[in-house]
PQR file with spaces between the fields and no chain letter, atoms N, CA, C, O and H, PARSE charges and radii, in Angstrom:
ATOM       1  N    MET     1      13.937    2.286   -3.736 -0.4000 1.5000
ATOM       2  CA   MET     1      13.238    2.413   -2.479 -0.0000 2.0000
ATOM       3  C    MET     1      12.824    3.868   -2.234  0.5500 1.7000
ATOM       4  O    MET     1      11.729    4.131   -1.736 -0.5500 1.4000
ATOM       5  N    LYS     2      13.698    4.801   -2.584 -0.4000 1.5000
ATOM       6  CA   LYS     2      13.412    6.221   -2.357 -0.0000 2.0000
ATOM       7  C    LYS     2      12.163    6.664   -3.129  0.5500 1.7000
ATOM       8  O    LYS     2      11.396    7.491   -2.636 -0.5500 1.4000
ATOM       9  H    LYS     2      14.587    4.588   -2.989  0.4000 1.0000
ATOM      10  N    GLN     3      11.954    6.122   -4.332 -0.4000 1.5000
ATOM      11  CA   GLN     3      10.795    6.495   -5.137 -0.0000 2.0000
ATOM      12  C    GLN     3       9.486    6.040   -4.509  0.5500 1.7000
ATOM      13  O    GLN     3       8.437    6.625   -4.782 -0.5500 1.4000
ATOM      14  H    GLN     3      12.577    5.450   -4.733  0.4000 1.0000
ATOM      15  N    LEU     4       9.527    5.012   -3.675 -0.4000 1.5000
ATOM      16  CA   LEU     4       8.316    4.510   -3.044 -0.0000 2.0000
ATOM      17  C    LEU     4       7.793    5.440   -1.957  0.5500 1.7000
ATOM      18  O    LEU     4       6.600    5.425   -1.652 -0.5500 1.4000
ATOM      19  H    LEU     4      10.379    4.538   -3.452  0.4000 1.0000
ATOM      20  N    ILE     5       8.672    6.250   -1.368 -0.4000 1.5000
ATOM      21  CA   ILE     5       8.251    7.061   -0.227 -0.0000 2.0000
ATOM      22  C    ILE     5       8.424    8.568   -0.437  0.5500 1.7000
ATOM      23  O    ILE     5       8.271    9.335    0.513 -0.5500 1.4000
ATOM      24  H    ILE     5       9.641    6.262   -1.616  0.4000 1.0000
ATOM      25  N    THR     6       8.740    9.009   -1.660 -0.4000 1.5000
ATOM      26  CA   THR     6       8.901   10.436   -1.911 -0.0000 2.0000
ATOM      27  C    THR     6       7.946   10.921   -2.997  0.5500 1.7000
ATOM      28  O    THR     6       7.429   10.134   -3.790 -0.5500 1.4000
ATOM      29  H    THR     6       8.865    8.386   -2.432  0.4000 1.0000
ATOM      30  N    ASN     7       7.726   12.219   -3.014 -0.4000 1.5000
ATOM      31  CA   ASN     7       6.932   12.853   -4.059 -0.0000 2.0000
ATOM      32  C    ASN     7       7.798   13.063   -5.300  0.5500 1.7000
ATOM      33  O    ASN     7       8.980   12.719   -5.301 -0.5500 1.4000
ATOM      34  H    ASN     7       8.146   12.858   -2.370  0.4000 1.0000
ATOM      35  N    GLN     8       7.211   13.627   -6.354 -0.4000 1.5000
ATOM      36  CA   GLN     8       7.958   13.873   -7.588 -0.0000 2.0000
ATOM      37  C    GLN     8       9.100   14.854   -7.383  0.5500 1.7000
ATOM      38  O    GLN     8      10.114   14.782   -8.077 -0.5500 1.4000
ATOM      39  H    GLN     8       6.251   13.906   -6.353  0.4000 1.0000
ATOM      40  N    ASP     9       8.942   15.770   -6.431 -0.4000 1.5000
ATOM      41  CA   ASP     9       9.994   16.760   -6.185 -0.0000 2.0000
ATOM      42  C    ASP     9      11.048   16.283   -5.180  0.5500 1.7000
ATOM      43  O    ASP     9      11.930   17.054   -4.803 -0.5500 1.4000
ATOM      44  H    ASP     9       8.119   15.828   -5.867  0.4000 1.0000
ATOM      45  N    GLY    10      10.967   15.027   -4.746 -0.4000 1.5000
ATOM      46  CA   GLY    10      11.967   14.469   -3.851 -0.0000 2.0000
ATOM      47  C    GLY    10      11.660   14.604   -2.369  0.5500 1.7000
ATOM      48  O    GLY    10      12.391   14.072   -1.534 -0.5500 1.4000
ATOM      49  H    GLY    10      10.250   14.401   -5.053  0.4000 1.0000
ATOM      50  N    ARG    11      10.581   15.314   -2.033 -0.4000 1.5000
ATOM      51  CA   ARG    11      10.208   15.449   -0.617 -0.0000 2.0000
ATOM      52  C    ARG    11       9.558   14.154   -0.123  0.5500 1.7000
ATOM      53  O    ARG    11       8.947   13.422   -0.900 -0.5500 1.4000
ATOM      54  H    ARG    11       9.987   15.746   -2.711  0.4000 1.0000
ATOM      55  N    LEU    12       9.695   13.885    1.163 -0.4000 1.5000
ATOM      56  CA   LEU    12       9.099   12.701    1.766 -0.0000 2.0000
ATOM      57  C    LEU    12       7.582   12.785    1.689  0.5500 1.7000
ATOM      58  O    LEU    12       6.995   13.799    2.068 -0.5500 1.4000
ATOM      59  H    LEU    12      10.191   14.480    1.795  0.4000 1.0000
ATOM      60  N    SER    13       6.956   11.745    1.208 -0.4000 1.5000
ATOM      61  CA   SER    13       5.504   11.684    1.119 -0.0000 2.0000
ATOM      62  C    SER    13       4.964   10.899    2.304  0.5500 1.7000
ATOM      63  O    SER    13       5.224    9.703    2.435 -0.5500 1.4000
ATOM      64  H    SER    13       7.432   10.922    0.900  0.4000 1.0000
ATOM      65  N    THR    14       4.221   11.566    3.153 -0.4000 1.5000
ATOM      66  CA   THR    14       3.663   10.917    4.338 -0.0000 2.0000
ATOM      67  C    THR    14       2.728    9.783    3.938  0.5500 1.7000
ATOM      68  O    THR    14       2.795    8.692    4.504 -0.5500 1.4000
ATOM      69  H    THR    14       4.010   12.537    3.047  0.4000 1.0000
ATOM      70  N    THR    15       1.860   10.035    2.972 -0.4000 1.5000
ATOM      71  CA   THR    15       0.899    9.022    2.534 -0.0000 2.0000
ATOM      72  C    THR    15       1.607    7.790    1.990  0.5500 1.7000
ATOM      73  O    THR    15       1.272    6.666    2.364 -0.5500 1.4000
ATOM      74  H    THR    15       1.805   10.921    2.512  0.4000 1.0000
ATOM      75  N    SER    16       2.573    7.989    1.120 -0.4000 1.5000
ATOM      76  CA   SER    16       3.293    6.857    0.540 -0.0000 2.0000
ATOM      77  C    SER    16       4.068    6.090    1.605  0.5500 1.7000
ATOM      78  O    SER    16       4.126    4.861    1.568 -0.5500 1.4000
ATOM      79  H    SER    16       2.845    8.902    0.817  0.4000 1.0000
ATOM      80  N    THR    17       4.656    6.802    2.543 -0.4000 1.5000
ATOM      81  CA   THR    17       5.406    6.148    3.612 -0.0000 2.0000
ATOM      82  C    THR    17       4.489    5.279    4.461  0.5500 1.7000
ATOM      83  O    THR    17       4.840    4.148    4.798 -0.5500 1.4000
ATOM      84  H    THR    17       4.609    7.800    2.574  0.4000 1.0000
ATOM      85  N    ILE    18       3.317    5.799    4.806 -0.4000 1.5000
ATOM      86  CA   ILE    18       2.353    5.045    5.599 -0.0000 2.0000
ATOM      87  C    ILE    18       1.851    3.834    4.827  0.5500 1.7000
ATOM      88  O    ILE    18       1.728    2.744    5.387 -0.5500 1.4000
ATOM      89  H    ILE    18       3.031    6.718    4.532  0.4000 1.0000
ATOM      90  N    GLN    19       1.557    4.022    3.530 -0.4000 1.5000
ATOM      91  CA   GLN    19       1.096    2.901    2.715 -0.0000 2.0000
ATOM      92  C    GLN    19       2.170    1.827    2.588  0.5500 1.7000
ATOM      93  O    GLN    19       1.868    0.638    2.688 -0.5500 1.4000
ATOM      94  H    GLN    19       1.656    4.906    3.075  0.4000 1.0000
ATOM      95  N    PHE    20       3.404    2.227    2.373 -0.4000 1.5000
ATOM      96  CA   PHE    20       4.490    1.260    2.258 -0.0000 2.0000
ATOM      97  C    PHE    20       4.712    0.543    3.592  0.5500 1.7000
ATOM      98  O    PHE    20       4.929   -0.669    3.618 -0.5500 1.4000
ATOM      99  H    PHE    20       3.649    3.193    2.292  0.4000 1.0000
ATOM     100  N    GLY    21       4.658    1.275    4.677 -0.4000 1.5000
ATOM     101  CA   GLY    21       4.796    0.664    5.998 -0.0000 2.0000
ATOM     102  C    GLY    21       3.671   -0.329    6.277  0.5500 1.7000
ATOM     103  O    GLY    21       3.907   -1.395    6.846 -0.5500 1.4000
ATOM     104  H    GLY    21       4.482    2.259    4.655  0.4000 1.0000
ATOM     105  N    GLY    22       2.460    0.018    5.879 -0.4000 1.5000
ATOM     106  CA   GLY    22       1.323   -0.889    6.035 -0.0000 2.0000
ATOM     107  C    GLY    22       1.496   -2.154    5.222  0.5500 1.7000
ATOM     108  O    GLY    22       1.169   -3.247    5.684 -0.5500 1.4000
ATOM     109  H    GLY    22       2.268    0.884    5.417  0.4000 1.0000
ATOM     110  N    PHE    23       2.011   -2.007    4.010 -0.4000 1.5000
ATOM     111  CA   PHE    23       2.274   -3.161    3.156 -0.0000 2.0000
ATOM     112  C    PHE    23       3.305   -4.088    3.798  0.5500 1.7000
ATOM     113  O    PHE    23       3.126   -5.305    3.814 -0.5500 1.4000
ATOM     114  H    PHE    23       2.277   -1.119    3.635  0.4000 1.0000
ATOM     115  N    VAL    24       4.371   -3.515    4.322 -0.4000 1.5000
ATOM     116  CA   VAL    24       5.419   -4.321    4.960 -0.0000 2.0000
ATOM     117  C    VAL    24       4.865   -5.027    6.199  0.5500 1.7000
ATOM     118  O    VAL    24       5.125   -6.213    6.407 -0.5500 1.4000
ATOM     119  H    VAL    24       4.517   -2.526    4.309  0.4000 1.0000
ATOM     120  N    ALA    25       4.105   -4.303    7.020 -0.4000 1.5000
ATOM     121  CA   ALA    25       3.542   -4.894    8.237 -0.0000 2.0000
ATOM     122  C    ALA    25       2.557   -6.007    7.897  0.5500 1.7000
ATOM     123  O    ALA    25       2.599   -7.076    8.506 -0.5500 1.4000
ATOM     124  H    ALA    25       3.894   -3.341    6.852  0.4000 1.0000
ATOM     125  N    MET    26       1.677   -5.772    6.939 -0.4000 1.5000
ATOM     126  CA   MET    26       0.709   -6.794    6.554 -0.0000 2.0000
ATOM     127  C    MET    26       1.397   -8.005    5.939  0.5500 1.7000
ATOM     128  O    MET    26       0.966   -9.137    6.155 -0.5500 1.4000
ATOM     129  H    MET    26       1.643   -4.904    6.443  0.4000 1.0000
ATOM     130  N    SER    27       2.453   -7.779    5.183 -0.4000 1.5000
ATOM     131  CA   SER    27       3.216   -8.899    4.614 -0.0000 2.0000
ATOM     132  C    SER    27       3.822   -9.747    5.724  0.5500 1.7000
ATOM     133  O    SER    27       3.775  -10.975    5.666 -0.5500 1.4000
ATOM     134  H    SER    27       2.803   -6.859    5.008  0.4000 1.0000
ATOM     135  N    ALA    28       4.387   -9.099    6.727 -0.4000 1.5000
ATOM     136  CA   ALA    28       5.000   -9.814    7.846 -0.0000 2.0000
ATOM     137  C    ALA    28       3.959  -10.629    8.614  0.5500 1.7000
ATOM     138  O    ALA    28       4.202  -11.787    8.953 -0.5500 1.4000
ATOM     139  H    ALA    28       4.425   -8.100    6.774  0.4000 1.0000
ATOM     140  N    VAL    29       2.816  -10.032    8.884 -0.4000 1.5000
ATOM     141  CA   VAL    29       1.749  -10.742    9.602 -0.0000 2.0000
ATOM     142  C    VAL    29       1.269  -11.941    8.785  0.5500 1.7000
ATOM     143  O    VAL    29       1.052  -13.020    9.337 -0.5500 1.4000
ATOM     144  H    VAL    29       2.620   -9.091    8.608  0.4000 1.0000
ATOM     145  N    LEU    30       1.104  -11.759    7.489 -0.4000 1.5000
ATOM     146  CA   LEU    30       0.659  -12.861    6.632 -0.0000 2.0000
ATOM     147  C    LEU    30       1.685  -13.994    6.623  0.5500 1.7000
ATOM     148  O    LEU    30       1.316  -15.163    6.737 -0.5500 1.4000
ATOM     149  H    LEU    30       1.280  -10.883    7.041  0.4000 1.0000
ATOM     150  N    ILE    31       2.952  -13.662    6.489 -0.4000 1.5000
ATOM     151  CA   ILE    31       4.001  -14.683    6.460 -0.0000 2.0000
ATOM     152  C    ILE    31       4.052  -15.448    7.786  0.5500 1.7000
ATOM     153  O    ILE    31       4.137  -16.676    7.789 -0.5500 1.4000
ATOM     154  H    ILE    31       3.252  -12.713    6.396  0.4000 1.0000
ATOM     155  N    VAL    32       4.000  -14.733    8.902 -0.4000 1.5000
ATOM     156  CA   VAL    32       4.036  -15.388   10.215 -0.0000 2.0000
ATOM     157  C    VAL    32       2.794  -16.255   10.411  0.5500 1.7000
ATOM     158  O    VAL    32       2.891  -17.355   10.954 -0.5500 1.4000
ATOM     159  H    VAL    32       3.931  -13.735    8.899  0.4000 1.0000
ATOM     160  N    SER    33       1.635  -15.776    9.978 -0.4000 1.5000
ATOM     161  CA   SER    33       0.406  -16.555   10.126 -0.0000 2.0000
ATOM     162  C    SER    33       0.454  -17.843    9.311  0.5500 1.7000
ATOM     163  O    SER    33       0.005  -18.891    9.775 -0.5500 1.4000
ATOM     164  H    SER    33       1.557  -14.882    9.537  0.4000 1.0000
ATOM     165  N    VAL    34       0.994  -17.767    8.104 -0.4000 1.5000
ATOM     166  CA   VAL    34       1.144  -18.977    7.286 -0.0000 2.0000
ATOM     167  C    VAL    34       2.134  -19.919    7.950  0.5500 1.7000
ATOM     168  O    VAL    34       1.893  -21.124    8.022 -0.5500 1.4000
ATOM     169  H    VAL    34       1.358  -16.915    7.726  0.4000 1.0000
ATOM     170  N    TRP    35       3.243  -19.380    8.434 -0.4000 1.5000
ATOM     171  CA   TRP    35       4.276  -20.195    9.075 -0.0000 2.0000
ATOM     172  C    TRP    35       3.736  -20.903   10.319  0.5500 1.7000
ATOM     173  O    TRP    35       4.087  -22.053   10.582 -0.5500 1.4000
ATOM     174  H    TRP    35       3.438  -18.401    8.375  0.4000 1.0000
ATOM     175  N    LEU    36       2.873  -20.207   11.090 -0.4000 1.5000
ATOM     176  CA   LEU    36       2.290  -20.799   12.294 -0.0000 2.0000
ATOM     177  C    LEU    36       1.034  -21.625   12.007  0.5500 1.7000
ATOM     178  O    LEU    36       0.449  -22.200   12.925 -0.5500 1.4000
ATOM     179  H    LEU    36       2.588  -19.273   10.876  0.4000 1.0000
ATOM     180  N    ASP    37       0.616  -21.687   10.740 -0.4000 1.5000
ATOM     181  CA   ASP    37      -0.544  -22.475   10.298 -0.0000 2.0000
ATOM     182  C    ASP    37      -1.826  -22.082   11.032  0.5500 1.7000
ATOM     183  O    ASP    37      -2.532  -22.927   11.581 -0.5500 1.4000
ATOM     184  H    ASP    37       1.091  -21.219    9.994  0.4000 1.0000
ATOM     185  N    ARG    38      -2.102  -20.793   11.027 -0.4000 1.5000
ATOM     186  CA   ARG    38      -3.304  -20.275   11.687 -0.0000 2.0000
ATOM     187  C    ARG    38      -4.535  -20.507   10.809  0.5500 1.7000
ATOM     188  O    ARG    38      -4.424  -20.508    9.583 -0.5500 1.4000
ATOM     189  H    ARG    38      -1.528  -20.106   10.581  0.4000 1.0000
ATOM     190  N    PRO    39      -5.713  -20.706   11.422 -0.5600 1.5000
ATOM     191  CA   PRO    39      -6.916  -20.985   10.638  0.2800 2.0000
ATOM     192  C    PRO    39      -7.478  -19.764    9.890  0.5500 1.7000
ATOM     193  O    PRO    39      -8.285  -19.932    8.976 -0.5500 1.4000
ATOM     194  N    TYR    40      -7.076  -18.561   10.254 -0.4000 1.5000
ATOM     195  CA   TYR    40      -7.629  -17.352    9.641 -0.0000 2.0000
ATOM     196  C    TYR    40      -6.792  -16.843    8.469  0.5500 1.7000
ATOM     197  O    TYR    40      -7.015  -15.723    8.011 -0.5500 1.4000
ATOM     198  H    TYR    40      -6.420  -18.425   10.997  0.4000 1.0000
ATOM     199  N    VAL    41      -5.848  -17.620    7.976 -0.4000 1.5000
ATOM     200  CA   VAL    41      -4.980  -17.185    6.877 -0.0000 2.0000
ATOM     201  C    VAL    41      -5.773  -16.823    5.619  0.5500 1.7000
ATOM     202  O    VAL    41      -5.467  -15.799    5.008 -0.5500 1.4000
ATOM     203  H    VAL    41      -5.666  -18.530    8.348  0.4000 1.0000
ATOM     204  N    PRO    42      -6.792  -17.619    5.189 -0.5600 1.5000
ATOM     205  CA   PRO    42      -7.544  -17.212    3.979  0.2800 2.0000
ATOM     206  C    PRO    42      -8.202  -15.837    4.107  0.5500 1.7000
ATOM     207  O    PRO    42      -8.171  -15.047    3.163 -0.5500 1.4000
ATOM     208  N    ASP    43      -8.796  -15.545    5.266 -0.4000 1.5000
ATOM     209  CA   ASP    43      -9.403  -14.225    5.487 -0.0000 2.0000
ATOM     210  C    ASP    43      -8.336  -13.135    5.497  0.5500 1.7000
ATOM     211  O    ASP    43      -8.538  -12.051    4.950 -0.5500 1.4000
ATOM     212  H    ASP    43      -8.822  -16.187    6.033  0.4000 1.0000
ATOM     213  N    LEU    44      -7.215  -13.428    6.114 -0.4000 1.5000
ATOM     214  CA   LEU    44      -6.119  -12.473    6.167 -0.0000 2.0000
ATOM     215  C    LEU    44      -5.563  -12.199    4.771  0.5500 1.7000
ATOM     216  O    LEU    44      -5.246  -11.057    4.437 -0.5500 1.4000
ATOM     217  H    LEU    44      -7.051  -14.309    6.558  0.4000 1.0000
ATOM     218  N    PHE    45      -5.447  -13.246    3.963 -0.4000 1.5000
ATOM     219  CA   PHE    45      -4.953  -13.068    2.597 -0.0000 2.0000
ATOM     220  C    PHE    45      -5.915  -12.210    1.784  0.5500 1.7000
ATOM     221  O    PHE    45      -5.475  -11.364    1.006 -0.5500 1.4000
ATOM     222  H    PHE    45      -5.705  -14.173    4.235  0.4000 1.0000
ATOM     223  N    SER    46      -7.225  -12.416    1.950 -0.4000 1.5000
ATOM     224  CA   SER    46      -8.216  -11.597    1.239 -0.0000 2.0000
ATOM     225  C    SER    46      -8.089  -10.127    1.629  0.5500 1.7000
ATOM     226  O    SER    46      -8.141   -9.244    0.773 -0.5500 1.4000
ATOM     227  H    SER    46      -7.582  -13.104    2.582  0.4000 1.0000
ATOM     228  N    THR    47      -7.923   -9.876    2.915 -0.4000 1.5000
ATOM     229  CA   THR    47      -7.751   -8.500    3.387 -0.0000 2.0000
ATOM     230  C    THR    47      -6.480   -7.894    2.809  0.5500 1.7000
ATOM     231  O    THR    47      -6.476   -6.737    2.390 -0.5500 1.4000
ATOM     232  H    THR    47      -7.881  -10.594    3.610  0.4000 1.0000
ATOM     233  N    PHE    48      -5.405   -8.670    2.786 -0.4000 1.5000
ATOM     234  CA   PHE    48      -4.130   -8.225    2.227 -0.0000 2.0000
ATOM     235  C    PHE    48      -4.282   -7.878    0.740  0.5500 1.7000
ATOM     236  O    PHE    48      -3.793   -6.844    0.284 -0.5500 1.4000
ATOM     237  H    PHE    48      -5.408   -9.611    3.126  0.4000 1.0000
ATOM     238  N    ALA    49      -4.961   -8.747   -0.003 -0.4000 1.5000
ATOM     239  CA   ALA    49      -5.160   -8.515   -1.440 -0.0000 2.0000
ATOM     240  C    ALA    49      -5.994   -7.257   -1.685  0.5500 1.7000
ATOM     241  O    ALA    49      -5.686   -6.479   -2.587 -0.5500 1.4000
ATOM     242  H    ALA    49      -5.358   -9.587    0.368  0.4000 1.0000
ATOM     243  N    LEU    50      -7.037   -7.053   -0.896 -0.4000 1.5000
ATOM     244  CA   LEU    50      -7.856   -5.845   -1.039 -0.0000 2.0000
ATOM     245  C    LEU    50      -7.057   -4.589   -0.688  0.5500 1.7000
ATOM     246  O    LEU    50      -7.203   -3.556   -1.341 -0.5500 1.4000
ATOM     247  H    LEU    50      -7.287   -7.685   -0.163  0.4000 1.0000
ATOM     248  N    PHE    51      -6.220   -4.676    0.333 -0.4000 1.5000
ATOM     249  CA   PHE    51      -5.377   -3.547    0.722 -0.0000 2.0000
ATOM     250  C    PHE    51      -4.434   -3.173   -0.423  0.5500 1.7000
ATOM     251  O    PHE    51      -4.332   -2.005   -0.798 -0.5500 1.4000
ATOM     252  H    PHE    51      -6.101   -5.515    0.863  0.4000 1.0000
ATOM     253  N    CYS    52      -3.747   -4.177   -0.974 -0.4000 1.5000
ATOM     254  CA   CYS    52      -2.801   -3.908   -2.070 -0.0000 2.0000
ATOM     255  C    CYS    52      -3.522   -3.393   -3.310  0.5500 1.7000
ATOM     256  O    CYS    52      -3.034   -2.479   -3.974 -0.5500 1.4000
ATOM     257  H    CYS    52      -3.829   -5.126   -0.670  0.4000 1.0000
ATOM     258  N    GLY    53      -4.676   -3.968   -3.628 -0.4000 1.5000
ATOM     259  CA   GLY    53      -5.467   -3.482   -4.768 -0.0000 2.0000
ATOM     260  C    GLY    53      -5.953   -2.070   -4.552  0.5500 1.7000
ATOM     261  O    GLY    53      -5.968   -1.262   -5.481 -0.5500 1.4000
ATOM     262  H    GLY    53      -5.073   -4.711   -3.088  0.4000 1.0000
ATOM     263  N    GLY    54      -6.352   -1.766   -3.322 -0.4000 1.5000
ATOM     264  CA   GLY    54      -6.804   -0.416   -3.002 -0.0000 2.0000
ATOM     265  C    GLY    54      -5.699    0.615   -3.145  0.5500 1.7000
ATOM     266  O    GLY    54      -5.950    1.748   -3.555 -0.5500 1.4000
ATOM     267  H    GLY    54      -6.339   -2.423   -2.567  0.4000 1.0000
ATOM     268  N    LEU    55      -4.472    0.224   -2.806 -0.4000 1.5000
ATOM     269  CA   LEU    55      -3.343    1.143   -2.977 -0.0000 2.0000
ATOM     270  C    LEU    55      -3.158    1.516   -4.436  0.5500 1.7000
ATOM     271  O    LEU    55      -2.933    2.682   -4.762 -0.5500 1.4000
ATOM     272  H    LEU    55      -4.269   -0.697   -2.473  0.4000 1.0000
ATOM     273  N    VAL    56      -3.252    0.532   -5.308 -0.4000 1.5000
ATOM     274  CA   VAL    56      -3.062    0.776   -6.744 -0.0000 2.0000
ATOM     275  C    VAL    56      -4.177    1.656   -7.283  0.5500 1.7000
ATOM     276  O    VAL    56      -3.924    2.591   -8.043 -0.5500 1.4000
ATOM     277  H    VAL    56      -3.435   -0.415   -5.042  0.4000 1.0000
ATOM     278  N    VAL    57      -5.397    1.364   -6.898 -0.4000 1.5000
ATOM     279  CA   VAL    57      -6.547    2.137   -7.391 -0.0000 2.0000
ATOM     280  C    VAL    57      -6.481    3.578   -6.916  0.5500 1.7000
ATOM     281  O    VAL    57      -6.700    4.494   -7.709 -0.5500 1.4000
ATOM     282  H    VAL    57      -5.603    0.604   -6.281  0.4000 1.0000
ATOM     283  N    THR    58      -6.184    3.803   -5.646 -0.4000 1.5000
ATOM     284  CA   THR    58      -6.146    5.176   -5.147 -0.0000 2.0000
ATOM     285  C    THR    58      -4.995    5.961   -5.768  0.5500 1.7000
ATOM     286  O    THR    58      -5.150    7.143   -6.075 -0.5500 1.4000
ATOM     287  H    THR    58      -6.006    3.059   -5.002  0.4000 1.0000
ATOM     288  N    LYS    59      -3.844    5.319   -5.959 -0.4000 1.5000
ATOM     289  CA   LYS    59      -2.708    6.005   -6.588 -0.0000 2.0000
ATOM     290  C    LYS    59      -3.059    6.380   -8.023  0.5500 1.7000
ATOM     291  O    LYS    59      -2.745    7.483   -8.471 -0.5500 1.4000
ATOM     292  H    LYS    59      -3.718    4.359   -5.710  0.4000 1.0000
ATOM     293  N    GLY    60      -3.707    5.469   -8.746 -0.4000 1.5000
ATOM     294  CA   GLY    60      -4.115    5.757  -10.125 -0.0000 2.0000
ATOM     295  C    GLY    60      -5.140    6.875  -10.195  0.5500 1.7000
ATOM     296  O    GLY    60      -5.084    7.716  -11.093 -0.5500 1.4000
ATOM     297  H    GLY    60      -3.962    4.573   -8.383  0.4000 1.0000
ATOM     298  N    ALA    61      -6.070    6.889   -9.262 -0.4000 1.5000
ATOM     299  CA   ALA    61      -7.094    7.935   -9.246 -0.0000 2.0000
ATOM     300  C    ALA    61      -6.472    9.298   -8.969  0.5500 1.7000
ATOM     301  O    ALA    61      -6.831   10.284   -9.613 -0.5500 1.4000
ATOM     302  H    ALA    61      -6.116    6.206   -8.533  0.4000 1.0000
ATOM     303  N    VAL    62      -5.553    9.363   -8.025 -0.4000 1.5000
ATOM     304  CA   VAL    62      -4.893   10.633   -7.698 -0.0000 2.0000
ATOM     305  C    VAL    62      -4.065   11.116   -8.888  0.5500 1.7000
ATOM     306  O    VAL    62      -4.082   12.304   -9.211 -0.5500 1.4000
ATOM     307  H    VAL    62      -5.262    8.562   -7.502  0.4000 1.0000
ATOM     308  N    THR    63      -3.346   10.212   -9.538 -0.4000 1.5000
ATOM     309  CA   THR    63      -2.538   10.582  -10.707 -0.0000 2.0000
ATOM     310  C    THR    63      -3.422   11.121  -11.821  0.5500 1.7000
ATOM     311  O    THR    63      -3.098   12.141  -12.428 -0.5500 1.4000
ATOM     312  H    THR    63      -3.332    9.247   -9.276  0.4000 1.0000
ATOM     313  N    ALA    64      -4.530   10.450  -12.095 -0.4000 1.5000
ATOM     314  CA   ALA    64      -5.451   10.911  -13.136 -0.0000 2.0000
ATOM     315  C    ALA    64      -6.038   12.279  -12.790  0.5500 1.7000
ATOM     316  O    ALA    64      -6.181   13.131  -13.667 -0.5500 1.4000
ATOM     317  H    ALA    64      -4.792    9.621  -11.601  0.4000 1.0000
ATOM     318  N    TYR    65      -6.376   12.492  -11.526 -0.4000 1.5000
ATOM     319  CA   TYR    65      -6.931   13.778  -11.095 -0.0000 2.0000
ATOM     320  C    TYR    65      -5.921   14.901  -11.283  0.5500 1.7000
ATOM     321  O    TYR    65      -6.271   15.991  -11.735 -0.5500 1.4000
ATOM     322  H    TYR    65      -6.260   11.800  -10.814  0.4000 1.0000
ATOM     323  N    ARG    66      -4.671   14.630  -10.935 -0.4000 1.5000
ATOM     324  CA   ARG    66      -3.627   15.650  -11.075 -0.0000 2.0000
ATOM     325  C    ARG    66      -3.375   15.972  -12.544  0.5500 1.7000
ATOM     326  O    ARG    66      -3.150   17.132  -12.890 -0.5500 1.4000
ATOM     327  H    ARG    66      -4.387   13.745  -10.568  0.4000 1.0000
ATOM     328  N    GLU    67      -3.410   14.961  -13.412 -0.4000 1.5000
ATOM     329  CA   GLU    67      -3.180   15.188  -14.833 -0.0000 2.0000
ATOM     330  C    GLU    67      -4.305   15.998  -15.462  0.5500 1.7000
ATOM     331  O    GLU    67      -4.079   16.688  -16.456 -0.5500 1.4000
ATOM     332  H    GLU    67      -3.593   14.019  -13.130  0.4000 1.0000
ATOM     333  N    ARG    68      -5.497   15.931  -14.913 -0.4000 1.5000
ATOM     334  CA   ARG    68      -6.633   16.689  -15.440 -0.0000 2.0000
ATOM     335  C    ARG    68      -6.623   18.141  -14.945  0.5500 1.7000
ATOM     336  O    ARG    68      -7.486   18.935  -15.320 -0.5500 1.4000
ATOM     337  H    ARG    68      -5.680   15.371  -14.105  0.4000 1.0000
ATOM     338  N    GLY    69      -5.651   18.476  -14.111 -0.4000 1.5000
ATOM     339  CA   GLY    69      -5.545   19.862  -13.664 -0.0000 2.0000
ATOM     340  C    GLY    69      -6.086   20.108  -12.286  0.5500 1.7000
ATOM     341  O    GLY    69      -6.307   21.259  -11.908 -0.5500 1.4000
ATOM     342  H    GLY    69      -4.950   17.831  -13.807  0.4000 1.0000
ATOM     343  N    GLY    70      -6.309   19.055  -11.515 -0.4000 1.5000
ATOM     344  CA   GLY    70      -6.774   19.215  -10.141 -0.0000 2.0000
ATOM     345  C    GLY    70      -5.666   19.711   -9.243  0.5500 1.7000
ATOM     346  O    GLY    70      -4.508   19.797   -9.652 -0.5500 1.4000
ATOM     347  H    GLY    70      -6.130   18.120  -11.822  0.4000 1.0000
ATOM     348  N    SER    71      -6.024   20.034   -8.029 -0.4000 1.5000
ATOM     349  CA   SER    71      -5.001   20.505   -7.091 -0.0000 2.0000
ATOM     350  C    SER    71      -4.166   19.347   -6.604  0.5500 1.7000
ATOM     351  O    SER    71      -4.598   18.196   -6.665 -0.5500 1.4000
ATOM     352  H    SER    71      -6.964   19.964   -7.697  0.4000 1.0000
ATOM     353  N    SER    72      -2.953   19.645   -6.113 -0.4000 1.5000
ATOM     354  CA   SER    72      -2.072   18.578   -5.645 -0.0000 2.0000
ATOM     355  C    SER    72      -2.047   18.406   -4.175  0.5500 1.7000
ATOM     356  O    SER    72      -1.339   17.537   -3.667 -0.5500 1.4000
ATOM     357  H    SER    72      -2.603   20.580   -6.063  0.4000 1.0000
């Protein structure tokens, strides 16, 4: 769990913490919406999938930029 919200040097990462919190909140909303059988669940699931995919893409882009010698 600590690796999800900290930088490589062990300091708390604000960006990672916000992203992880967003993931948890969106997961909770999706689960409750499915449980309550709401009609907007397919749209909500699409938004959730795009959010999670966007997290992976942005993290990969930042990692690649740092490895090429960009600023941190």
